[in-house]
C-alpha positions as a printed Julia matrix, in Angstrom:
264×3 Matrix{Float64}:
 -20.58   -1.22  -20.36
 -20.55    0.01  -16.76
 -17.59    2.13  -15.83
 -14.37    1.71  -14.29
 -13.88    2.85  -10.48
 -11.4     2.96   -7.62
 -12.39    3.46   -3.87
 -11.06    3.95   -0.93
 -11.68    2.39    2.5
  -9.85    2.94    5.68
  -9.08   -0.46    7.34
  -8.19    1.15   10.73
  -5.16    3.32   11.37
  -2.9     4.96   14.03
  -2.53    8.45   15.39
   1.1     9.9    15.25
   3.03   13.43   16.24
   4.2    14.49   13.06
   7.03   16.18   14.84
   8.34   13.09   15.81
   8.41   12.0    11.67
  10.1    15.6    10.53
  12.77   17.83   11.32
  11.16   21.43   11.47
   7.65   19.85   11.33
   5.48   21.83   14.83
   3.49   19.38   16.8
   0.83   17.77   15.11
  -1.02   15.16   15.89
  -2.44   13.62   12.84
  -4.31   10.48   12.29
  -3.12    7.75    9.52
  -5.55    5.57    8.09
  -4.39    2.56    6.55
  -5.77    3.01    3.68
  -6.83    0.36    1.27
  -8.17    1.03   -2.56
 -10.73   -1.22   -4.6
 -10.23   -1.0    -8.46
 -13.13   -2.23  -10.61
 -12.02   -2.72  -14.25
 -15.07   -1.56  -16.86
 -15.31   -5.71  -17.49
 -16.12   -6.15  -13.37
 -12.44   -7.83  -12.62
 -11.95   -6.64   -9.27
  -8.22   -5.6    -7.95
  -7.69   -4.49   -4.43
  -4.35   -2.46   -3.43
  -3.08   -4.02   -0.29
  -5.67   -5.23    2.82
  -5.12   -2.61    5.66
  -4.46   -3.91    9.66
  -5.6    -7.62   11.11
  -8.05   -7.34   13.69
  -5.73   -7.21   16.43
  -1.72   -7.6    16.46
  -2.53  -10.66   19.48
  -0.48  -13.89   18.27
   2.41  -11.95   16.13
   4.87  -12.38   19.21
   7.47  -10.33   20.69
   8.05   -7.81   17.36
   4.52   -7.42   16.7
   4.26   -6.09   20.49
   7.41   -4.09   19.9
   5.93   -2.31   16.72
   2.38   -2.11   18.56
   4.23    0.23   20.75
   5.55    2.2    18.16
   2.51    2.96   15.7
  -0.29    1.37   17.72
  -2.69    0.26   15.63
  -6.29    1.37   16.07
  -8.97   -0.76   14.81
 -12.63   -0.36   15.15
 -15.22   -3.01   14.91
 -16.09   -3.5    11.74
 -12.66   -1.66    9.83
 -11.14   -4.81    8.77
 -11.15   -4.84    4.76
 -13.49   -7.8     4.76
 -16.48   -6.03    6.44
 -15.4    -2.71    5.24
 -15.96   -4.31    1.21
 -19.17   -6.35    2.59
 -20.71   -2.96    3.76
 -20.43   -1.49    0.32
 -22.19   -5.06   -0.84
 -18.96   -6.71   -2.26
 -18.12  -10.45   -1.17
 -14.01  -10.42   -0.56
 -14.4   -13.87   -2.83
 -15.1   -11.71   -5.84
 -12.05   -9.98   -5.96
  -9.18  -11.13   -8.19
  -6.07  -10.2    -7.57
  -4.64   -8.65   -4.36
  -1.64   -6.29   -4.72
   0.53   -6.19   -1.78
   2.6    -3.02   -1.83
   5.18   -4.18    0.69
   4.93   -5.77    4.08
   4.24   -3.91    6.78
   1.79   -4.91    9.18
  -0.92   -1.93    8.13
  -0.58   -3.74    4.55
  -1.17   -7.04    4.89
  -3.15   -7.68    7.86
  -6.53   -8.58    5.55
  -4.61  -10.9     3.56
  -6.39  -13.77    5.64
  -9.62  -12.88    3.96
  -8.86  -13.4     0.06
  -7.7   -17.19    0.13
  -9.24  -17.41   -3.59
  -7.6   -14.47   -4.67
  -4.4   -14.26   -7.07
  -1.67  -12.14   -4.87
   0.79   -9.82   -7.08
   4.08   -8.35   -5.38
   7.48   -7.58   -6.2
  10.34  -10.35   -6.3
  12.01   -8.28   -3.79
   8.87   -8.37   -1.41
   8.4   -11.99   -1.91
  11.94  -12.6    -1.1
  11.61  -10.42    2.29
   9.04  -13.02    3.99
  11.58  -15.47    4.56
  14.52  -13.07    4.36
  14.51  -10.12    6.32
  16.08   -7.76    8.86
  14.27   -6.39   12.03
  13.9    -3.24   10.48
  12.34   -4.57    7.51
   9.15   -4.25   10.17
   7.58   -8.01    8.81
   5.63   -9.7    10.98
   5.32  -13.37    9.76
   2.61  -14.43   11.76
   0.41  -12.03    9.48
   0.55  -14.02    6.27
  -1.2   -16.81    5.8
  -0.3   -20.38    6.44
  -1.69  -20.8     2.88
  -0.14  -18.4     0.96
   2.66  -20.23    0.13
   0.27  -22.36   -2.11
  -1.89  -19.59   -3.18
  -1.65  -18.2    -6.68
   0.64  -15.61   -7.18
   1.88  -13.1   -10.04
   5.49  -12.08   -8.82
   7.35   -9.23  -10.64
  10.84   -8.99  -11.39
  12.55   -5.57  -11.98
  12.2    -5.78  -15.63
   8.49   -6.59  -15.29
   8.42   -3.33  -13.65
  10.22   -1.61  -15.83
   8.35   -2.51  -19.06
   7.74    0.42  -21.14
   3.86    0.57  -21.06
   2.9     3.78  -23.38
   1.6     5.51  -20.13
   3.12    8.14  -17.52
   4.78    5.38  -15.57
   6.36    2.21  -17.16
   5.59   -1.02  -15.4
   3.38   -4.4   -15.62
   0.14   -4.03  -17.27
  -2.08   -6.48  -15.16
  -5.32   -6.73  -18.16
  -3.04   -5.35  -21.33
  -5.17   -2.29  -21.95
  -3.13    0.51  -19.45
  -5.99   -0.02  -16.74
  -4.06   -1.32  -13.79
  -0.02   -0.74  -14.75
   2.13   -1.84  -11.9
   5.36   -0.04  -10.96
   8.41    0.35   -8.56
   8.23    2.85   -6.31
  11.71    2.1    -4.43
  12.82    3.21   -1.04
  10.18    3.2     1.59
  10.83   -0.82    2.09
  12.33   -3.86   -0.25
   9.82   -4.28   -3.92
   7.65   -1.45   -2.94
   5.38   -0.82   -5.61
   2.41    1.31   -6.85
  -0.28    1.23   -9.35
  -1.48    3.76  -12.16
  -5.34    3.3   -12.62
  -6.7     4.43  -15.66
  -3.64    6.8   -16.56
  -5.74    9.08  -13.8
  -4.59    8.0   -10.36
  -1.43    6.44   -8.97
  -1.53    4.4    -5.7
   1.54    4.99   -4.08
   1.51    2.96   -0.97
   4.12    4.22    1.37
   5.85    6.62   -0.65
   4.98    9.4     1.78
   3.32    9.73    4.99
   0.97   12.05    2.99
   0.88   13.76   -0.58
   1.45   17.23    1.72
   4.64   15.81    3.04
   6.09   15.14   -0.21
   8.26   18.01   -0.39
  10.03   17.28    2.71
  10.86   13.74    2.46
  14.81   14.57    2.78
  13.57   15.57    6.7
  12.96   12.25    7.76
  14.33   12.09   11.44
  16.83    9.32   12.62
  14.13    7.0    13.78
  11.61    7.0    10.77
  14.92    6.95    8.27
  16.23    3.98   10.52
  13.11    1.56    9.02
  13.31    3.28    5.68
  14.86    0.76    3.19
  16.29    2.78    1.42
  17.17    6.51    2.08
  18.29    8.35   -1.1
  15.98    5.95   -3.55
  13.12    7.16   -0.75
  13.51   11.01   -1.54
  14.13   10.36   -5.36
  10.51    8.63   -5.62
   9.18   11.48   -3.68
  10.27   13.84   -6.59
   9.44   11.77   -9.41
   5.54   11.84   -8.02
   5.9    15.69   -7.48
   6.59   15.78  -11.5
   3.67   13.33  -11.5
   1.49   15.53   -9.66
   2.23   18.53  -11.48
   1.09   16.69  -14.59
  -2.14   15.94  -13.06
  -1.87   12.41  -12.26
  -3.92   12.2    -8.62
  -1.17   10.77   -5.85
  -3.06    8.62   -3.68
  -0.81    7.47   -0.42
  -2.06    4.76    2.12
  -1.98    7.2     4.74
  -4.23   10.01    3.53
  -7.93   10.57    4.45
 -10.22   11.32    1.73
 -13.6    12.93    2.15
 -15.17   10.89   -0.66
 -15.0     6.88   -1.29
 -14.78    7.43   -5.05
 -11.06    8.61   -6.6
 -11.77    8.31  -10.48
 -13.86   11.32  -12.21
């Protein structure tokens, strides 16, 4: 039987001044990819974690334009998730599940390419589609019209707290501890991560980068304002650092990677 794999794709990104995000940081223009992670189970089933940016923010109204001014998306030709997968020999129609860590534009822009997939998201995230505040950063025009009728697994808080027998508790997607969905609260309502093969934790936007986890309590006013629950955000960052000290690889959506394959 083939080995399981976990591949990373940068599906657009943006460039931001780090000193505008964290107190005490020196000036540094850093590129933040919009990371997407594809898990291929040893039995051939495929799960996508997030979907990156849309080809453009055209048609997303005044809020989409405002978002683009604050965090200007840079999406070059061939960088959307469908093209990234196809260039790797993977048909987007072969993706069985698409996990949405949360609903910010750099995570849901490629939903449009997966009308045949089952979407996995938390109850809080699902509720925020129709019940959200400006600061929640939900651009509803990026959510396809067919999504209401798409097959879904909507995870309650109880689901995300299920004892798993692994290093985190959560919802065991395949009932074999190969892909456990777990709550990572703070950044956005219902923000979730995924523990893959007890080796790697896909942690979405739990931090702007692995090296920035220790600085999570130093967010400046604007990024703190758009953080759903700042205290929970700091607690999650601390928990991730503990997991990292135990040998779990922490993979955040906006880190860059030299290699595509992330499982040893």
